[in-house]
C-alpha positions as CSV (number, residue, x, y, z in Angstrom):
1,M,157.0,102.3,82.3
2,S,153.9,100.5,83.1
3,K,150.5,101.8,82.1
4,Q,148.2,102.6,85.2
5,V,144.8,100.8,84.9
6,K,141.9,102.3,86.6
7,R,140.1,99.9,88.8
8,T,136.5,99.8,88.4
9,T,133.5,98.6,90.4
10,Q,130.7,96.4,89.2
11,L,127.6,98.6,89.1
12,V,125.7,96.3,91.4
13,V,128.4,96.8,94.0
14,F,128.4,100.6,93.5
15,M,124.6,100.7,94.2
16,V,124.7,98.4,97.2
17,R,127.4,100.5,98.7
18,K,125.1,103.6,98.2
19,V,121.8,102.2,99.3
20,G,122.1,98.5,100.5
21,M,121.2,95.4,98.6
22,R,117.4,95.7,99.0
23,D,117.2,99.2,97.5
24,A,120.0,98.6,95.0
25,V,117.8,95.9,93.5
26,K,114.8,98.2,93.5
27,V,117.0,100.8,91.8
28,G,118.2,98.3,89.2
29,T,114.6,97.3,88.5
30,F,113.6,100.9,88.0
31,I,116.4,101.4,85.5
32,V,115.4,98.3,83.4
33,A,111.8,99.1,83.7
34,W,112.6,102.6,82.4
35,G,114.6,101.1,79.6
36,A,111.7,98.9,78.5
37,V,109.6,102.1,78.0
38,V,112.4,103.8,76.2
39,R,112.7,100.9,73.8
40,K,109.0,100.7,73.4
41,L,108.6,104.5,72.6
42,D,112.0,104.9,70.9
43,R,112.6,108.0,73.2
44,E,112.7,109.1,76.7
45,P,109.3,108.8,78.2
46,T,107.6,111.3,80.6
47,Y,106.8,110.1,84.1
48,Q,103.1,109.6,83.1
49,E,104.0,107.5,80.1
50,Y,106.1,105.5,82.3
51,C,103.3,105.0,84.8
52,D,100.7,104.2,82.2
53,F,103.1,101.6,80.5
54,W,103.6,99.7,83.8
55,G,100.2,100.5,85.4
56,S,101.8,102.1,88.3
57,S,100.8,105.2,90.4
58,R,102.5,108.5,90.4
59,A,103.4,107.9,94.1
60,S,105.2,104.6,93.1
61,Y,107.0,106.4,90.3
62,Y,108.3,109.2,93.0
63,R,109.2,106.5,95.4
64,E,111.5,104.7,92.6
65,R,112.8,108.0,91.7
66,A,113.7,108.9,95.3
67,L,115.8,105.7,95.6
68,L,117.5,106.4,92.3
69,R,118.5,109.9,93.5
70,K,120.1,108.3,96.6
71,V,122.5,106.6,94.2
72,W,122.7,109.5,91.6
73,P,121.5,112.7,93.3
74,K,121.7,114.8,90.2
75,D,119.6,112.5,87.9
76,E,115.9,113.4,87.6
77,N,115.1,109.9,86.0
78,P,117.0,106.8,84.9
79,Q,117.5,108.0,81.4
80,R,121.2,108.8,81.8
81,V,122.0,105.5,83.4
82,W,119.8,103.6,80.9
83,R,121.7,105.0,78.1
84,W,124.9,104.0,79.6
85,V,123.5,100.4,80.2
86,E,122.5,100.2,76.6
87,D,126.0,101.2,75.4
88,Q,127.2,98.2,77.3
89,I,125.1,95.7,75.6
90,P,124.4,94.7,72.0
91,V,121.5,96.3,70.2
92,K,119.4,93.2,69.9
93,A,120.1,92.2,73.4
94,T,117.2,90.4,75.3
95,K,115.9,91.8,78.6
96,Q,117.9,89.2,80.5
97,D,121.1,90.5,78.7
98,A,120.1,94.1,79.9
99,V,119.8,93.2,83.4
100,A,123.1,91.2,83.3
101,A,124.7,94.2,81.8
102,L,123.2,96.6,84.5
103,F,124.4,94.3,87.4
104,L,127.6,93.0,86.1
105,S,129.1,95.9,84.2
106,G,132.5,97.0,85.6
107,L,132.2,100.7,85.1
108,E,130.2,103.3,87.0
109,P,128.1,105.6,84.8
């Protein structure tokens, strides 16, 4: 008896199917940017801490979050997805490794 293997989709393909290529890149960028703040603070940031870290406005944050919620409607921020991405990469990974993990991982969070 053969074991059934679950077929998975690369995360970038999953996001593109949900929102198109342009917005998928924006969502991916938001997730990685959020992760940079998480790593700096060593905890989940507030939206204000995220904005202060990147020098962005509240309106920009909410635009980014609205795109994220088109992909994952129940998520208030990228924290859950970022935790999943971090689980896929080594602890001392560079930012480039984090981006590669985000876009090339074969599992959907």
